[in-house]
N, C-alpha and C positions, 0 to 999 in steps of 0.2 A: 504494500500500500504506500502511496505517496504521502507527503506531509499534509496535503489537503484531506486525504482520507483519514489520517490520524486525527486531525482537527474535527472532522465530521463525526468520527466514532466517539471522541471525547464529548462533543456537543450533544450527541444523542444520549450518552450515559448521563450527562448532567440534566438533560430534559426529563428523562425517565425518573431520575432521582427526585426532581422537583414534583413530578406527577405523583410519586409515591407519597410524598408529604401531603399533597392535596387530598389524595384518597384517605389518608389517615384522619385528616381533619373531617372530611365528609362522613366517614364511618362513625366517628365518635359523636357527631352532631345529628345523625339521622335516626329518627324515631321509627320510621317504617321498616319493618323487618325484611321485607322483600327487597327494598331498595338498598338496605344495609348489606344484605347478602350479595347483591349485584356489585356494589362497590368493592366488597371483599374479594370477589372473584376477579374483578378487573385488576385490583391491586396484585393479587397472586399471579395473574398472567404477566403483568408488567415486571414483577420481581423475577420471574423465571426468564423473561426476555433479557432483562438487565444483567442477570448472572451469566447467561450464555454469551452475550456481547462482551461482558467483562472478561470472560475466559479467553475469547478471541483477542481482545486488546492486550491482555497480559501476555499471551503467547507471542504476539507480534512485537512486544516490547514497548507498547504504547502506554502501559500503566505500570507504575512501580508501587508495590505495596508499602504501606507505612512500616516503620521499624516495629518489630514484635516487642510486646511488653515483657519485662523481666518478671520472674516469679515474685519478687518483692513488690513490684508495681501492681501485679494482679492481686496479691494478698492485701495490699493497702486499699485498693479499690473495693474489694470484698468487705473489708472491715468498715469502710465508710458507708457502704450501702446497707449494712445490716442494722 
């Protein structure tokens, strides 16, 4: 893929990420059970799409994962959340 394709993939990933946030808001604010389930299914589909695209981007070197947390950092976070 060219640099334009890399930008396009990253833009799509960012757009889907923003959409997932919007779905979460809609899900938490929707009273109608059927509509809520529809939003949840749409979110699940977008999450699957995002993950597949992420794997392609990572394989192509377009995405570099964040540094992994140390065991101490994980322990500290667990303690803070409990």
